[in-house]
C-alpha positions in Angstrom: -13.6 12.0 -3.9 -10.9 11.5 -1.1 -10.6 14.2 1.7 -7.7 15.7 -0.3 -9.6 16.1 -3.4 -12.3 18.2 -1.9 -9.5 20.1 0.2 -8.4 20.7 -3.5 -11.7 22.4 -4.1 -12.9 24.1 -1.4 -11.1 27.1 -2.2 -13.4 28.0 -5.5 -16.3 26.3 -3.3 -15.9 27.7 -0.2 -14.8 30.9 -0.6 -14.9 33.0 -3.2 -18.3 34.4 -3.2 -18.3 36.0 -6.6 -17.7 32.6 -8.5 -20.5 30.1 -7.8 -23.0 32.9 -9.0 -21.2 33.1 -12.2 -20.7 29.6 -12.6 -23.2 28.8 -14.8 -22.8 32.3 -16.9 -21.0 32.5 -20.3 -17.1 33.5 -19.4 -16.9 37.2 -20.0 -14.4 39.2 -22.3 -12.5 40.1 -19.4 -11.9 37.9 -16.4 -9.8 40.7 -14.6 -12.7 42.6 -12.5 -15.2 39.8 -12.0 -12.1 37.6 -10.7 -10.8 40.3 -8.6 -14.4 41.1 -7.0 -14.9 37.4 -6.4 -11.3 37.3 -4.3 -11.5 40.7 -2.4 -13.1 39.8 0.2 -10.2 36.9 1.4 -7.4 38.8 -0.4 -5.9 40.0 2.9 -7.9 38.0 5.2 -7.3 34.9 4.0 -4.8 35.4 1.9 -3.7 31.5 1.6 -6.9 30.1 0.6 -7.1 33.3 -1.8 -4.1 32.4 -3.4 -5.1 28.6 -3.9 -8.5 29.6 -5.3 -6.4 31.9 -7.9 -4.1 29.0 -8.6 -6.9 26.7 -9.1 -8.1 29.2 -11.5 -5.7 29.6 -13.3 -5.4 25.5 -13.5 -9.0 25.7 -15.3 -8.5 28.7 -17.7 -5.0 27.2 -18.8 -6.8 23.9 -19.5 -9.9 25.3 -21.3 -7.5 27.5 -23.2 -6.0 24.8 -24.3 -9.8 23.5 -25.2 -10.5 26.6 -27.0 -12.5 28.6 -25.3 -12.0 31.9 -24.8 -10.2 32.4 -21.8 -6.7 34.1 -21.1 -4.9 33.0 -17.9 -2.6 36.3 -18.0 -6.4 38.1 -17.0 -6.1 36.5 -13.7 -2.7 37.3 -12.9 -3.9 41.0 -13.8 -6.9 40.6 -11.5 -3.8 40.3 -8.3 -2.4 43.7 -9.6 -5.6 45.2 -9.0 -5.7 43.7 -5.6 -2.3 44.5 -4.5 -0.1 43.0 -2.6 -1.1 41.4 0.8 1.3 40.7 3.3 0.9 37.4 5.0 3.4 35.3 7.7 2.9 31.6 7.4 1.9 29.6 10.5 3.0 26.0 10.8 0.9 23.5 11.1 1.3 22.9 15.0 3.3 19.6 16.0 4.1 17.8 18.9 7.3 18.5 20.5 9.7 15.6 19.9 10.8 15.3 23.2 7.0 15.3 24.7 5.7 12.5 22.0 6.3 10.0 24.6 4.1 11.4 27.1 1.7 11.6 24.4 2.0 8.5 23.2 1.8 7.3 26.6 -2.4 9.3 26.6 -4.1 7.1 24.2 -6.8 4.9 24.7 -8.4 2.2 22.9 -10.6 3.8 20.7 -10.7 3.6 17.2 -9.4 7.3 17.2 -7.0 6.6 19.6 -5.6 3.9 17.3 -5.6 5.4 14.3 -3.7 8.6 15.7 -1.2 6.0 17.2 -0.6 4.3 13.9 0.0 7.6 12.4 2.3 8.9 15.1 4.2 5.2 14.3 4.3 5.1 10.4 4.4 9.3 10.0 2.2 8.1 6.2 -0.3 11.3 5.5 -3.9 11.0 6.6 -5.4 10.0 3.6 -3.1 7.1 3.5 -3.9 6.1 7.0 -7.6 6.3 7.6 -7.8 4.3 4.1 -5.7 1.3 5.2 -6.5 -1.8 4.5 -5.4 -5.1 6.2 -5.0 -6.4 2.6 -2.5 -4.3 2.0 0.0 -5.2 4.9 1.9 -8.8 4.0 5.2 -9.6 6.0 5.5 -6.6 8.2 5.2 -4.3 5.2 2.5 -2.0 4.6 2.2 -1.1 0.7 -0.1 2.1 0.8 -1.6 2.6 -2.8 -0.4 5.8 -5.6 -4.2 6.8 -5.1 -3.9 7.9 -1.4 -0.5 9.3 -1.8 0.3 12.9 -2.0 1.1 14.4 -5.5 0.3 14.7 -9.0 -1.8 11.6 -10.9 0.6 9.5 -12.9 3.9 10.4 -11.3 3.2 8.9 -7.6 3.7 5.1 -6.9 2.9 2.6 -4.6 4.7 3.1 -1.4 6.0 0.4 1.3 6.1 1.2 4.4 7.9 -1.2 6.9 6.0 -1.8 10.1 7.5 -1.7 13.5 6.6 -4.2 16.0 4.3 -1.4 17.7 2.6 -0.6 14.3 2.0 -3.6 13.9 0.4 -4.5 17.3 -2.4 -1.7 16.0 -3.2 -3.4 13.4 -3.2 -6.8 15.2 -5.1 -5.3 18.1 -8.1 -4.2 15.5 -8.2 -6.8 13.3 -11.0 -8.9 15.6 -13.2 -5.7 15.2 -12.7 -5.2 11.4 -13.2 -6.5 7.8 -10.7 -4.9 5.6 -10.6 -1.7 6.5 -8.5 -1.0 9.7 -10.1 2.0 10.6 -13.5 1.3 10.5 -15.3 1.6 13.9 -19.1 1.8 11.4 -17.8 0.1 8.5 -16.4 3.3 7.2 -13.1 4.7 7.4 -12.7 6.9 10.3 -12.8 11.1 9.2 -10.0 13.4 9.8 -13.0 15.2 11.9 -12.9 12.6 14.4 -9.2 12.4 14.5 -8.9 16.2 15.1 -11.8 16.0 18.1 -10.2 14.2 20.0 -6.9 15.4 19.9 -8.8 18.2 20.9 -10.7 16.6 23.3 -6.4 15.4 24.8 -6.0 19.0 24.8 -3.1 18.4 22.6 -2.3 21.1 20.4 -0.6 19.4 17.8 -2.2 17.7 14.3 -1.9 14.8 12.6 0.3 16.4 10.0 2.6 17.6 12.7 3.7 14.0 13.7 6.0 14.2 10.8 7.3 17.1 11.7 8.2 15.6 15.5 9.9 12.9 13.7 12.2 15.6 11.3 13.0 17.4 14.3 13.7 13.7 16.6 16.3 13.0 13.6 18.4 16.5 13.6 18.5 16.2 17.3 19.4 12.6 17.6 21.4 12.4 14.0 19.6 8.7 13.6 19.8 8.6 9.6 20.5 10.3 6.7 18.9 13.0 5.3 18.0 10.8 2.4 16.2 8.3 4.6 14.4 10.4 6.8 13.1 12.4 3.6 12.2 8.4 2.5 10.3 7.8 5.6 8.3 10.8 4.7 7.8 9.6 1.7 9.3 12.7 0.0 10.9 13.0 -3.4 14.8 12.9 -3.2 17.0 14.0 -6.1 16.1 15.3 -9.5 14.6 12.8 -12.5 17.9 12.0 -13.6 19.1 10.9 -10.5 15.9 9.2 -9.5 16.2 6.9 -12.9 19.9 5.6 -11.6 19.1 5.4 -7.5 16.4 2.8 -7.5 16.2 1.7 -4.1 13.3 2.8 -1.7 15.6 2.1 1.0 13.2 -0.1 3.1 15.6 -2.0 4.8 17.1 1.2 6.2 13.9 2.7 6.7 12.9 -0.4 8.9 15.5 0.2 11.2 14.5 4.2 11.6 11.3 2.9 12.2 12.1 0.8 14.8 14.0 3.3 16.2 11.1 6.1 16.5 8.7 3.9 17.5 11.5 3.3 20.6 11.4 6.9 20.7 7.7 7.0 20.6 6.9 4.4 23.1 9.7 5.8 25.8 12.0 2.8 25.3 14.0 4.7 23.9 18.2 3.5 25.1 20.7 5.8 24.8 22.4 4.4 22.2 21.8 6.0 18.6 22.1 3.7 15.5 23.7 6.0 12.7 22.8 4.9 9.6 24.7 8.0 7.2 26.9 5.0 6.1 30.1 7.8 6.9 
């Protein structure tokens, strides 16, 4: 399983203490009380995790209902009524301010973790996509991230083409003599998210890898470097509804290539005062 898949299961396997003990038991006639009991320890202390656990259970019991099992998803919802309302203020993932990105980038060394973080900052691809990057996925300056490493529901996501800036391509070229197919594999297997987090902690950098995407989005807002549509496509987000996407089928590769070069100039501190506007106004 990928790290993302493991994280999806974590709310069920790690926190609701009542669930593992019931895993081998028959489903009771009424699930409301057992579910409330299992979620109670984290309902207010770790409310986002409790909601994730609730949503995973709802998916399981919905599928179970379709399979003919005697379980009603409504009973899970009733459990949340027993637990009561929980007030939680969300804390965004910490991001390096876009103005501080050049100084942060300049502090990277030549370790594998540094190179991987460098690549993530330049390409803005999520963790699973980057740590599993392969030389065989890159051709003529384009990195094709396979659908299985793209966030989204299986069957609805497609391979994602990423135009590599000259700086990003340089990272790949530097590591080619030291690796086989996996680019960021210091010991023959893909580098872990813990190794990247440890490196950031060692650098005393509060921003996290996923926050690099926020740094980029803020830079776009501040500089008007490109249109909303292009910036969202750079981040791999779905743009438009199903009908709109059936007509607008371009992945804006060439427009993204220009933006990625401009972003690389900013990241490396080589940006100029001139900003290329790609809005098409």
